[in-house]
Structure formats: structure tokens, C-alpha cells
C-alpha positions in Angstrom: -31.9 48.0 -26.0 -34.3 45.6 -24.9 -35.1 44.3 -21.6 -34.3 41.0 -22.6 -30.9 42.1 -23.7 -30.6 44.1 -20.0 -31.3 40.8 -18.1 -29.0 38.9 -19.6 -26.1 41.4 -19.2 -27.0 41.5 -15.6 -26.4 37.6 -15.6 -23.6 37.5 -17.8 -22.2 40.5 -15.3 -23.3 38.6 -12.3 -22.3 35.3 -13.6 -18.9 37.0 -13.9 -18.3 38.6 -10.8 -18.9 34.9 -8.8 -16.5 33.8 -10.8 -13.9 36.2 -10.7 -14.0 39.4 -13.0 -11.2 38.4 -14.8 -10.9 34.8 -14.7 -12.2 32.8 -17.9 -15.4 30.8 -17.4 -15.6 27.7 -19.9 -18.3 25.1 -20.2 -17.4 22.3 -22.3 -20.3 20.2 -24.6 -20.1 17.7 -26.2 -23.1 15.3 -28.6 -23.1 12.5 -30.5 -24.8 9.3 -32.3 -23.2 6.0 -32.2 -24.3 2.6 -33.7 -23.6 -1.2 -33.4 -24.5 -4.0 -35.7 -23.0 -7.6 -35.3 -24.8 -11.1 -34.1 -25.7 -12.9 -31.0 -26.8 -11.1 -28.0 -24.1 -9.2 -27.4 -21.3 -6.8 -29.0 -17.6 -8.1 -29.1 -15.5 -8.0 -26.7 -13.0 -5.3 -27.5 -16.4 -2.8 -28.5 -18.1 -2.8 -24.9 -14.7 -3.3 -22.5 -13.8 -0.6 -20.8 -16.3 1.7 -21.9 -18.5 2.3 -19.0 -21.0 0.5 -19.5 -22.0 2.3 -22.3 -22.3 -0.3 -24.9 -23.1 -4.1 -24.1 -25.9 -5.5 -26.6 -24.8 -6.4 -30.5 -27.5 -4.0 -32.0 -27.5 -0.5 -30.5 -28.4 3.1 -32.3 -27.6 5.9 -29.2 -27.8 9.6 -29.1 -25.4 11.0 -26.5 -25.4 14.6 -25.1 -23.7 16.2 -21.8 -21.4 19.2 -21.0 -18.9 20.2 -18.2 -16.8 22.4 -16.5 -13.4 21.5 -15.5 -11.3 21.8 -12.0 -8.8 24.4 -12.9 -5.6 22.7 -11.4 -4.0 26.2 -11.3 -6.1 27.7 -8.8 -6.0 27.0 -5.2 -9.8 27.5 -4.9 -11.4 26.0 -7.6 -15.6 23.4 -8.5 -16.7 21.8 -12.0 -19.3 20.0 -12.7 -20.8 17.6 -14.7 -24.1 15.7 -16.8 -23.9 13.2 -19.7 -26.8 11.2 -21.1 -28.0 8.7 -23.1 -30.6 7.6 -24.9 -31.4 4.8 -27.9 -31.9 1.5 -28.6 -30.2 -1.7 -26.9 -31.0 -5.0 -28.8 -32.3 -7.3 -26.3 -30.6 -10.7 -25.0 -32.5 -13.9 -23.5 -32.1 -14.9 -19.1 -33.4 -17.7 -18.4 -35.4 -17.8 -14.9 -37.3 -20.3 -12.9 -41.0 -19.4 -12.6 -42.9 -22.5 -11.1 -46.0 -20.8 -12.8 -44.8 -21.7 -15.9 -45.3 -25.9 -16.9 -44.1 -27.8 -17.5 -40.2 -27.6 -16.3 -41.3 -24.4 -14.4 -38.2 -22.1 -16.6 -38.7 -19.2 -19.5 -36.4 -17.2 -21.3 -37.5 -13.4 -20.5 -35.9 -11.1 -23.5 -34.0 -8.2 -21.8 -32.7 -4.7 -23.0 -30.5 -1.5 -21.8 -33.2 1.0 -20.3 -34.1 3.8 -23.2 -32.5 6.3 -21.8 -30.4 6.7 -18.7 -28.0 9.6 -16.9 -24.7 8.2 -17.4 -22.6 11.1 -15.5 -24.5 13.9 -12.8 -21.5 14.9 -10.8 -20.7 18.4 -8.9 -16.8 18.8 -6.8 -14.7 21.5 -5.1 -11.0 21.6 -4.9 -9.0 23.7 -2.5 -5.4 23.2 -2.6 -4.4 19.7 -3.4 -7.5 18.6 -2.1 -10.9 17.5 -3.8 -14.7 17.1 -2.9 -16.4 15.4 -5.6 -20.0 14.2 -5.5 -22.3 12.6 -7.7 -21.6 10.1 -10.7 -18.5 10.8 -13.0 -16.4 8.9 -15.1 -13.2 8.0 -13.4 -11.0 4.9 -14.9 -7.7 3.3 -13.2 -5.2 5.7 -11.6 -2.3 3.7 -12.6 -3.1 2.0 -16.0 -3.6 3.6 -19.8 -7.3 3.1 -20.1 -7.1 3.1 -23.5 -4.7 0.2 -24.2 -4.8 -1.8 -21.3 -6.9 -4.5 -20.7 -8.2 -3.0 -17.4 -7.4 -1.9 -13.8 -8.3 -5.0 -11.7 -10.0 -3.2 -8.9 -11.0 0.2 -10.6 -11.2 0.0 -14.4 -13.1 1.7 -17.2 -15.5 -0.9 -17.6 -18.9 -0.1 -15.5 -21.0 2.6 -15.2 -20.3 5.2 -12.6 -21.6 4.7 -9.6 -23.7 7.2 -7.6 -20.7 8.6 -4.1 -19.0 10.8 -2.5 -15.4 11.1 -3.4 -12.8 12.8 -1.6 -8.7 12.9 -1.5 -5.8 14.6 -3.3 -6.8 15.5 -6.7 -3.2 14.7 -7.8 0.2 13.0 -6.3 1.3 16.1 -3.6 4.8 16.1 -1.8 5.2 14.8 1.5 6.3 17.6 3.7 9.7 18.0 4.4 11.5 15.8 2.2 12.6 18.1 -0.9 9.9 16.3 -3.0 11.3 13.3 -3.0 8.4 10.9 -2.4 4.6 12.3 -3.2 1.2 11.0 -2.2 -2.1 10.6 -3.3 -5.3 9.0 -2.0 -8.8 8.7 -2.3 -11.7 7.2 -0.2 -15.5 7.0 -1.5 -19.0 5.9 -0.4 -21.5 5.2 -2.8 -24.8 4.1 -3.7 -25.7 0.8 -6.0 -28.3 1.8 -8.1 -28.6 -1.4 -10.5 -31.2 -3.3 -8.1 -33.7 -3.4 -10.7 -31.5 -4.1 -13.3 -30.4 -6.9 -11.5 -33.8 -8.5 -10.1 -35.0 -8.7 -14.0 -32.2 -11.0 -15.3 -31.3 -13.0 -12.2 -32.8 -16.9 -12.5 -34.0 -17.2 -8.7 -33.4 -20.7 -8.7 -29.8 -20.8 -6.8 -26.9 -19.1 -5.5 -28.3 -15.2 -4.3 -29.5 -12.1 -4.6 -28.5 -8.4 -2.6 -30.6 -4.8 -3.3 -29.4 -1.5 -1.5 -25.8 -2.3 -0.8 -23.3 0.8 -0.1 -20.3 0.5 -2.0 -17.0 2.0 -0.8 -13.1 2.6 -2.8 -10.3 3.6 -0.6 -6.3 3.9 -2.7 -3.3 5.6 -1.2 0.0 5.7 -3.9 3.1 6.5 -2.9 5.5 7.9 -6.4 8.9 8.6 -5.9 10.1 12.1 -7.8 8.7 12.3 -11.2 10.9 14.5 -12.5 13.8 12.2 -12.1 14.4 9.5 -15.2 13.5 6.4 -13.1 10.0 7.0 -10.8 8.5 4.2 -8.9 4.5 4.1 -7.8 3.2 1.7 -5.0 0.3 1.3 -3.1 -3.2 -0.5 -2.8 -6.6 -0.5 -3.8 -9.6 -1.8 -2.1 -13.6 -1.9 -2.5 -15.9 -3.5 -1.5 -20.3 -3.4 -0.7 -22.2 -3.9 2.7 -25.7 -3.2 3.4 -28.5 -3.8 1.9 -30.6 -7.3 1.7 -29.9 -10.4 0.9 -32.0 -13.3 -0.3 -30.8 -17.2 -0.7 -32.2 -19.3 -3.3 -31.8 -23.2 -3.2 -33.6 -25.0 -6.0 -36.1 -22.3 -7.0 -37.0 -21.6 -2.6 -35.8 -19.1 -0.6 -33.9 -20.6 1.9 -33.3 -17.5 3.7 -33.4 -13.5 3.2 -32.0 -11.0 6.3 -30.8 -7.1 6.4 -27.3 -6.4 6.4 -25.8 -3.4 8.5 -25.2 -0.4 6.8 -25.1 2.2 9.9 -22.3 4.1 11.1 -20.4 1.4 12.4 -20.3 -0.3 9.2 -18.7 2.7 7.5 -16.0 2.5 9.9 -15.1 -1.4 9.8 -14.8 -1.0 5.7 -12.8 1.9 6.4 -10.6 0.3 9.2 -10.7 -3.2 9.0 -10.7 -4.7 12.4 -9.3 -8.0 13.1 -11.8 -11.2 12.9 -15.4 -11.0 14.0 -18.4 -11.4 11.7 -19.4 -8.1 12.2 -16.4 -6.6 9.7 -16.6 -10.0 6.8 -20.0 -9.2 6.9 -19.0 -6.4 4.2 -17.7 -7.5 0.9 -13.3 -6.7 0.8 -11.3 -7.0 -2.2 -8.5 -4.8 -3.9 -4.8 -5.2 -5.2 -1.8 -4.3 -4.5 -0.4 -2.1 -7.1 3.5 -1.6 -8.1 4.9 0.8 -11.6 8.2 1.1 -12.5 8.8 4.1 -15.2 11.9 5.1 -16.9 12.2 8.2 -19.2 14.7 8.0 -22.7 16.6 10.7 -23.4 14.4 11.3 -26.1 11.7 11.4 -23.9 10.1 8.4 -24.4 8.7 6.4 -21.4 8.9 2.6 -20.7 6.8 1.6 -17.8 6.8 -1.9 -16.5 3.8 -2.4 -14.0 2.1 -4.9 -11.8 -1.5 -5.7 -9.9 -2.0 -8.5 -7.7 -5.7 -9.1 -6.4 -6.7 -10.0 -3.5 -10.1 -11.3 -2.0 -8.8 -12.1 1.2 -5.7 -12.5 3.9 -4.3 -14.9 1.8 -4.1 -12.7 -1.1 -2.9 -9.5 0.6 -0.3 -12.1 2.2 1.3 -13.1 -1.3 -0.2 -16.4 -1.1 -1.8 -16.8 -4.3 1.5 -17.2 -6.3 1.6 -16.0 -9.4 -1.7 -14.3 -9.5 -1.6 -10.9 -10.7 -1.7 -8.7 -14.4 1.7 -7.8 -16.0 2.2 -5.2 -18.0 5.0 -3.5 -19.8 3.7 -0.2 -21.7 5.4 2.3 -24.4 4.9 5.5 -24.7 6.4 7.9 -27.2 7.5 11.6 -26.9 5.3 13.1 -29.1 2.8 11.4 -31.6 3.5 10.0 -34.3 3.0 6.3 -36.1 3.0 4.7 -32.4 2.1 6.6 -30.1 1.7 3.8 -27.4 1.7 0.3 -26.8 1.3 -1.9 -23.8 1.5 -5.8 -23.3 0.0 -7.8 -20.8 0.2 -11.1 -19.0 -2.8 -12.1 -16.6 -2.8 -15.4 -14.8 -5.5 -15.7 -12.0 -5.6 -19.5 -12.1 -3.4 -19.6 -8.2 -6.2 -18.3 -6.3 -4.6 -19.5 -2.7 -5.4 -23.0 -3.9 -8.4 -25.0 -4.0 -9.6 -24.4 -0.5 -11.4 -22.4 2.2 -12.2 -22.7 5.5 -13.1 -19.9 8.2 -15.1 -20.3 11.6 -16.6 -16.9 10.9 -17.9 -17.5 8.3 -20.0 -19.8 10.3 -21.3 -18.7 13.5 -21.7 -21.6 16.2 -19.7 -24.1 14.0 -17.7 -26.5 16.7 -14.6 -27.3 13.9 -11.9 -25.2 14.5 -8.7 -24.4 12.1 -8.6 -22.2 9.0 -7.6 -22.7 5.7 -7.1 -19.4 3.3 -8.1 -20.5 -0.2 -10.4 -20.3 -3.1 -10.4 -17.1 -3.0 -12.8 -17.0 -6.1 -12.0 -13.6 -7.3 -14.9 -11.3 -7.3 -17.4 -13.4 -5.8 -19.2 -13.0 -2.1 -20.8 -15.6 0.0 -23.6 -12.6 1.2 -23.1 -10.1 -1.5 -23.8 -9.5 -5.3 -20.7 -9.9 -7.5 -18.3 -6.7 -7.8 -20.0 -5.8 -11.1 -22.3 -3.0 -11.3 -25.2 -3.1 -14.2 -23.5 -7.0 -15.4 -20.2 -5.2 -15.8 -16.9 -6.0 -14.1 -16.0 -3.0 -11.8 -12.6 -4.6 -11.8 -10.7 -6.1 -14.9 -13.3 -7.0 -17.9 -10.8 -10.1 -18.9 -12.5 -12.0 -16.6 -16.4 -12.5 -17.9 -18.6 -10.3 -17.0 -21.8 -11.5 -14.9 -24.0 -9.3 -17.8 -23.2 -12.7 -19.9 -24.8 -15.0 -18.1 -27.8 -16.2 -19.5 -28.7 -18.9 -17.5 -29.7 -15.9 -14.9 -26.6 -16.0 -12.6 -25.2 -13.2 -10.8 -22.1 -14.4 -9.7 -18.3 -14.6 -12.0 -18.4 -17.8 -13.4 -15.1 -18.0 -14.8 -12.5 -16.5 -12.8 -9.9 -18.8 -12.7 -8.2 -17.4 -16.0 -4.9 -17.3 -17.8 -3.7 -15.5 -21.2 -2.5 -12.3 -22.3 -3.6 -8.5 -24.2 -1.6 -6.7 -26.7 -2.2 -2.6 -27.5 -1.2 -0.1 -29.9 -2.1 3.5 -31.3 -0.7 6.1 -32.7 -1.8 8.9 -35.4 -1.0 9.7 -39.0 -0.5 13.5 -39.4 -3.3 15.5 -37.4 -6.4 14.3 -39.0 -5.9 10.8 -38.4 -5.6 8.2 -35.7 -5.4 4.3 -35.3 -5.8 1.9 -32.0 -5.3 -2.0 -32.5 -6.6 -4.1 -29.6 -5.9 -8.7 -29.0 -6.0 -10.6 -26.8 -6.1 -14.5 -25.3 -8.0 -16.1 -22.8 -8.7 -19.5 -21.4 -10.8 -20.3 -18.2 -11.2 -22.8 -15.8 -14.0 -21.8 -14.0 -13.6 -21.1 -10.5 -11.9 -22.6 -7.5 -15.4 -23.8 -6.1 -17.5 -24.5 -9.6 -14.6 -25.8 -12.2 -15.5 -26.4 -15.6 -15.2 -29.7 -17.1 -14.0 -28.7 -19.9 -11.7 -25.4 -20.2 -13.3 -22.2 -22.1 -11.5 -20.1 -24.2 -11.4 -16.8 -26.6 -9.5 -14.9 -29.1 -10.1 -11.4 -29.8 -9.6 -8.5 -31.6 -10.5 -5.0 -32.7 -9.1 -2.4 -35.5 -10.8 1.1 -34.4 -9.8 4.1 -37.2 -10.5 8.0 -35.8 -10.8 10.7 -38.8 -10.8 14.2 -37.2 -11.1 16.9 -40.4 -9.2 19.6 -39.9 -11.8 21.6 -41.4 -13.9 21.2 -38.6 -12.6 21.9 -35.5 -13.7 19.2 -32.9 -15.6 16.7 -35.0 -14.6 12.8 -34.7 -15.9 9.7 -36.7 -14.5 6.6 -35.8 -15.2 3.2 -37.1 -14.3 -0.2 -35.0 -14.4 -3.8 -36.3 -14.3 -6.2 -33.8 -15.0 -9.8 -33.2 -14.1 -13.2 -31.3 -13.7 -16.7 -31.5 -13.8 -19.3 -29.2 -16.0 -21.0 -26.5 -15.8 -18.1 -23.9 -18.1 -15.8 -25.4 -19.2 -17.4 -28.9 -18.1 -16.3 -32.1 -18.9 -12.5 -32.6 -18.6 -10.3 -35.2 -19.6 -6.8 -35.1 -18.9 -3.0 -36.0 -19.4 0.2 -34.3 -19.9 3.8 -35.7 -19.8 6.9 -33.7 -20.0 10.3 -35.2 -18.9 13.0 -31.9 -19.1 17.2 -32.0 -17.1 18.6 -29.1 -16.5 22.3 -28.5 -16.4 24.5 -25.7 -18.3 28.2 -24.7 -16.2 30.7 -22.8 -17.2 33.4 -21.2 -15.2 36.4 -19.3 -11.3 37.5 -19.9 -7.8 35.9 -18.6 
């Protein structure tokens, strides 16, 4: 036996000892190629939405590789990790910026495109009993909605790149003691660092509004669920997210009007965790979220029907349900086993009330002599002091509202958040080798409460996807998507996506 073989065997033995000699140690791996073609600067809506910010441009040629180890939920203690890398070409889009040195009008178009390579995921996590701790960037979609069929979670969707964070909580729903499993609880808390400062700086117009760099991101969730083994089960709770800290610089007519640092000390961490009543210190942070409710009924054949609602809030008026009918309203069907129709959703989204058109809070203007309070003009996902609720240009909440990445005028805020429309999704399989998914929707927008549009904008979007998974090559998947947009909101676009992906598992040891 060669010395090299001896070293490899010793290394394998040490690995088995470290993970448990009788344990099975599995490493998942994947690799693939993805390409898109289309007109305009951006991919059609349903090609880019809820894809964790990986595909945004009309033209792409990307290579993606990665590996991961999953947490073993059956063990008291377990750990996992993962890494995911993307590189290649993405076409550019032109963004308008104010440049005083440019004559005669001081404006110029700057072409910007995605980085040639980036780390999509890089994380490590541990589990003890029902608790977990995760550090790094990991793709996490909605905890309530179907990330493949839904239009997207109002607070924590699958639409943007993951944020590097420290996250802890319950790994899954856990029985509350002493009530015989009648009610379960699930919750999470995270703090992370926004890393899209350079991205925003290259796409900002430097003329109006403001830009923040170096902010801290925070997210928390608390859900309660009745006994899931019963035919009827209900889930209710709240999500909340926000930014605090960093440096914000304000511009007016191309000139800096003020710039200041915002606290991200220990006191702010606590204030963002447990909001205190009133005071400029707390409101220096940006907070938003949603009230969530899901009612599920399981039929005798095993199929489930679920109705759900997510009601957004930006401040106390939204938390107090003063924003009218504003919410995501959905109905979902899941078949007991894969078939021609494995799942379907129908959703109605209305965000036009926003607690009325007026807002006045003296705490927002220290030193004012004008008293009273009027809580309205919620302006979903925008904030007077922080960047809008997005990461690398893509909404962290629902993508149903056009994300800032589409603002080629160089504005970093959501410009059309008073929207109303519907979304449908359906998926199924033909045998074990073929699968399909179809998405469609319509929306109409009236701008924002503070900046209404002179003429409303609308868009109709559709996408059809087909997948082939040959039985002769286990782990191989070939995907084709055709999608298009029609209307003034996103423009008229047609595009196609083609992807080839191979995944597998390397297993060491024995059970």
C-alpha cells in the first residue's frame, strides 16, 4: 500500500470517528449551465422573480457549482454547511446619473451589469434538539407560501440574494409543553450585514432621494400552528424585518444636503428586537412586516386545500389593520401524490389603501411645533432614512411590486408600490421524467402614496416551464422556460431560459 493510500484511509477513518463511526456522512453536490435570451435590458418578470436574485438581465450565460451537507433532523445534535458559486456573463442595462462635469445637461447613461462571479451561498449551521444556529449566506424562501407557485412572500420571499447573517431559532414547528401537542410554535431571529453598497452606488442617480451604505439587516418571525395531524390546521403569526445603522446621504437637485451616521450599537440591536414606544432612537431604524394566517384542510384522499393571507405593515397603522383590504389573499391546492396537477395557487394582491394618503408624525421632525399625528401614506418598502427593502436591486419582499433594479432613472426606491392584481400558478408531472410549471398574472399600479403616477401602469406576464429528468442519467435535469411581459409597467419583453443541471450525493460510512 502506498503512503498516499495510507494517508487517505487514515483521513477517512478520522472523519468517521469525528462524525460517528456508524453514521452515514453524505455530501450533496451540483453543477450546471444556464443561459437566457431576450430583448431589452431585463429578463421577463417570471424568469427573474423568486429566483434568489440569480437571473435579472435579458442575456445571461452562467456556470453554477456548489456542495452542501444537510442537517440530520432525526439526531439530537447535527450540523450542516454549504457553498454555492455563480460566474459568467450577464448583459448590461443603462442607468441615468447626474454628473456635474458632463455638459451641457450634466446627465449621462452608465451601462451596468452583474459581477462576473459571486458567492451565492456560503454557510455553516448546527442543530441541538429543536434549536438551530446558522452563520453565513443561505437561500431561505417563505416559511408560509409555496416558493415555486406563489407570487412571493410579503416580508421574506425567495426573490433576492441571501444576506450574510447570524440566524437562530426553532428548526421546525415544536410542540408547546403541557398541552399535548395541540399547539406548536416556530420562530427565528437574525441579524445580518448589507453587502450591496457598491452595487447601489453604481446605479444611484446622485440627484434626489438618498442612499445608505453599511446598514444592518434584521428579521424575526413567530408562528403558532394547531395540531397538523388533524384534518383542519391553522397557522397564525407575524414577520418583521428592517434596517438600522450605516451612513445615509441625502441629495437634492444634485447637491448633498446632509449626511450622517446612524447608530448600530448594542442599544439599537435591542431596540430593533423589542420596539419601544415612541422616541426618535427606535424610529431611526426601518421596520416593516406582515400579519400571516393560513387555514389548511386535508381531504380524505390526502389532498390539501389551504387559504392564506399576508397583511403588510410599515408602521403602527398597518399593524392596527388601518390599511383596509391591503393584503396577499391566496388559495392553494396540493395533490396527495405527483400527477398531471400536483399543485395550484390563485392569489389576489391589493396594496392600494396604505392607510390613506396623509402621514404626519412629530417624531420624524425633531424640534417641530406642530403637534398631532396622522398615520397614513404607508409607502410600502420605502423609508425616509434608509434604502428601500431590497438587496442587489431585487425586493426582499414580494416581487409583485416592481423592484428598484428596473429603475433606469437611477432612483433606489420602489416607484410603483400601490398595485392591485392577481397571480396564478400550476405545476404537474407526466410520469417520472417530465414536469411542467405555468405562471401568469396581471397588475396595475398607481405609483406611491407620496408620488402618484399621472397615468397608471399595468403589465400582463406569463411563463411556461418544461423539465426533462431522464431515467437513464439519475440527477440530470434539463429545463426550458418561455416567458413574456406586455404593458407599460415592465415594457414589452419576450425571453427564453435554458438550463442543464446535474446533482448527486457522495456518501461515506454506514448506517
